[in-house]
C-alpha positions as CSV (number, residue, x, y, z in Angstrom):
1,M,0.0,0.0,-0.1
2,S,2.9,2.2,1.2
3,H,4.4,1.8,-2.5
4,A,1.3,2.6,-4.2
5,C,1.6,6.0,-2.3
6,G,5.0,6.7,-3.6
7,L,6.2,5.9,0.0
8,P,9.4,4.0,0.8
9,V,8.9,1.4,3.4
10,E,11.4,0.9,6.0
11,A,10.8,-2.8,8.4
12,E,12.7,-4.1,11.1
13,L,13.6,-7.7,11.7
14,G,15.1,-9.2,14.8
15,K,15.0,-7.4,17.6
16,V,17.4,-4.4,18.9
17,P,17.1,-4.6,22.9
18,G,17.1,-1.8,25.3
19,T,19.6,-1.7,28.0
20,E,16.5,-2.2,30.6
21,N,16.5,-5.9,29.5
22,K,19.4,-6.6,31.7
23,L,21.5,-8.3,28.8
24,T,24.1,-11.2,28.7
25,P,26.2,-11.7,25.5
26,E,24.0,-14.5,24.7
27,H,20.7,-12.8,25.3
28,V,22.1,-10.4,22.6
29,E,23.5,-13.2,20.3
30,A,19.6,-15.0,20.6
31,L,17.8,-11.3,19.1
32,K,19.9,-10.7,16.1
33,T,18.7,-10.9,12.6
34,N,18.5,-14.1,11.0
35,V,20.3,-13.9,7.4
36,D,17.8,-16.9,6.1
37,E,14.4,-15.3,7.8
38,A,15.7,-11.7,5.9
39,K,15.9,-13.2,3.1
40,K,12.6,-14.8,2.7
41,F,11.0,-11.6,4.7
42,Y,12.5,-8.9,1.7
43,E,11.6,-11.8,-1.0
44,L,7.6,-11.1,0.6
45,T,7.5,-7.5,1.8
46,K,9.7,-5.9,-0.8
47,C,10.7,-3.3,1.9
48,D,12.7,-0.5,0.4
49,S,15.5,-0.7,3.7
50,L,15.9,-3.2,6.7
51,A,16.7,-2.6,10.1
52,I,18.6,-5.1,11.7
53,S,19.7,-5.9,15.0
54,I,23.5,-7.4,14.6
55,G,24.5,-6.4,18.5
56,S,23.3,-3.0,19.0
57,V,21.7,-2.2,21.8
58,H,18.9,0.5,22.5
59,R,19.8,3.4,25.4
60,M,23.5,2.5,25.9
61,K,25.1,5.7,27.2
62,T,28.5,4.9,26.3
63,S,29.8,3.5,22.5
64,E,31.4,0.0,23.6
65,A,29.2,-2.3,21.4
66,K,31.0,-4.3,18.5
67,L,28.5,-5.3,15.6
68,D,28.1,-8.5,14.4
69,I,29.9,-7.8,10.6
70,K,29.5,-11.5,9.3
71,R,26.4,-11.6,9.9
72,L,25.8,-8.3,8.4
73,K,27.4,-8.9,4.9
74,E,25.4,-12.0,4.9
75,I,22.4,-10.4,5.5
76,K,23.1,-7.6,2.8
77,S,24.4,-10.4,0.8
78,A,20.7,-11.7,1.2
79,V,18.7,-8.9,0.5
80,N,21.2,-6.1,-0.9
81,I,18.8,-3.2,-0.3
82,P,19.7,-0.6,2.3
83,L,20.5,-1.8,5.5
84,V,19.4,0.3,9.0
85,L,21.0,0.0,12.5
86,H,18.7,0.6,14.9
87,G,20.6,1.5,18.6
88,G,23.5,2.9,17.1
89,S,24.5,5.6,20.5
90,G,25.9,2.5,22.2
91,V,28.3,1.3,19.2
92,A,32.1,1.4,19.2
93,F,32.8,4.2,16.2
94,D,35.3,1.9,14.3
95,S,32.0,-0.6,14.1
96,I,29.9,2.1,12.8
97,K,32.5,2.9,9.9
98,E,33.0,-0.6,8.9
99,A,29.0,-1.3,9.2
100,I,28.5,1.6,6.9
101,E,31.4,0.2,4.9
102,N,29.0,-2.9,4.4
103,G,25.8,-2.2,3.4
104,V,24.7,-0.1,5.9
105,C,23.4,3.6,5.1
106,K,21.2,4.7,8.0
107,V,22.3,5.1,11.8
108,N,20.2,6.0,14.3
109,V,21.3,7.4,17.5
110,A,19.0,9.2,19.6
111,T,20.4,8.5,23.1
112,Q,23.7,10.4,22.2
113,L,21.4,12.9,21.4
114,S,19.4,13.2,23.9
115,L,22.0,12.8,26.2
116,A,23.8,15.9,24.7
117,F,20.7,18.1,24.9
118,I,20.2,17.2,28.9
119,E,23.7,17.7,29.4
120,G,23.5,21.8,27.9
121,C,20.3,22.7,29.2
122,A,21.9,21.5,33.1
123,E,24.6,23.8,31.9
124,A,22.6,25.8,31.4
125,L,20.5,26.1,33.7
126,K,23.4,25.9,36.5
127,A,25.1,28.7,35.1
128,K,22.2,30.8,35.5
129,P,19.1,29.4,37.8
130,D,17.1,31.9,37.9
131,E,16.8,31.9,34.3
132,S,12.8,32.6,33.4
133,D,13.1,32.1,29.2
134,M,13.1,28.8,28.7
135,R,14.4,29.5,25.2
136,K,18.3,30.5,27.1
137,I,18.1,27.2,28.8
138,L,16.7,24.9,25.5
139,M,19.9,27.0,23.3
140,K,22.6,26.0,24.8
141,G,20.6,21.8,24.7
142,K,20.2,22.7,21.0
143,E,24.0,23.8,20.2
144,N,25.2,20.4,22.3
145,I,22.7,18.5,19.8
146,K,24.7,20.3,16.4
147,T,27.9,19.2,18.1
148,V,27.3,15.7,18.3
149,V,25.6,15.7,15.2
150,R,28.5,17.3,13.1
151,E,30.4,14.5,14.6
152,Y,28.2,11.7,13.3
153,V,28.0,13.4,9.9
154,R,31.9,13.2,9.9
155,L,32.2,10.0,11.5
156,F,29.4,8.3,9.1
157,G,31.1,9.8,5.8
158,S,28.8,12.5,4.9
159,S,30.1,15.4,4.6
160,G,30.0,17.4,2.1
161,K,27.1,15.2,0.3
162,G,24.1,16.9,1.0
163,I,21.9,17.8,-2.1
164,I,23.7,21.6,-1.9
165,T,27.2,21.2,-1.4
166,G,30.2,23.7,-1.3
167,T,27.5,26.3,0.3
168,Q,27.0,27.6,3.4
169,S,24.2,28.7,5.0
170,K,22.9,31.8,6.0
171,L,21.7,31.3,9.1
172,E,25.1,32.1,11.8
173,K,22.3,31.8,14.7
174,S,19.2,29.8,15.6
175,E,15.8,31.4,13.8
176,I,14.7,31.2,17.8
177,K,15.0,34.6,18.9
178,H,14.7,36.1,22.6
179,A,14.7,39.1,24.4
180,E,17.9,40.0,26.3
């Protein structure tokens, strides 16, 4: 139905667990995407991209998980569509780079963005505990997110690969205006 409307479909197969699941390495292994199931699933659904479970964990606050690159390569060979990594915040940078080199085209890193935002807001509130303009507090969180996004864009090898390259944004400051 989505394809009939010209909409791409991202599906997910396997389960990316969360840190709240009290995980052992055996649990993570058992939840990984099965290569044969991925192939059959793609043949039945013709999804445009597939989020797979290859060792990442949702809501990890440190980047230390190592991905199962062998399984990633096998899945990529079986389905030959863009693959997606959920739970990327907790994955070691070298493992993310290797995953991108082997077929991962989208990496979700919401936890690191959330942590950066919360940290920035906390810093701003600590520096000015009597501030009554929430926009001034939120601005530091927004700046922290921009810093993290820039780091990930470089890590993912995406610098300069936007639709418009070689141009500078005319926006130097946030569009949010507030009274000084």
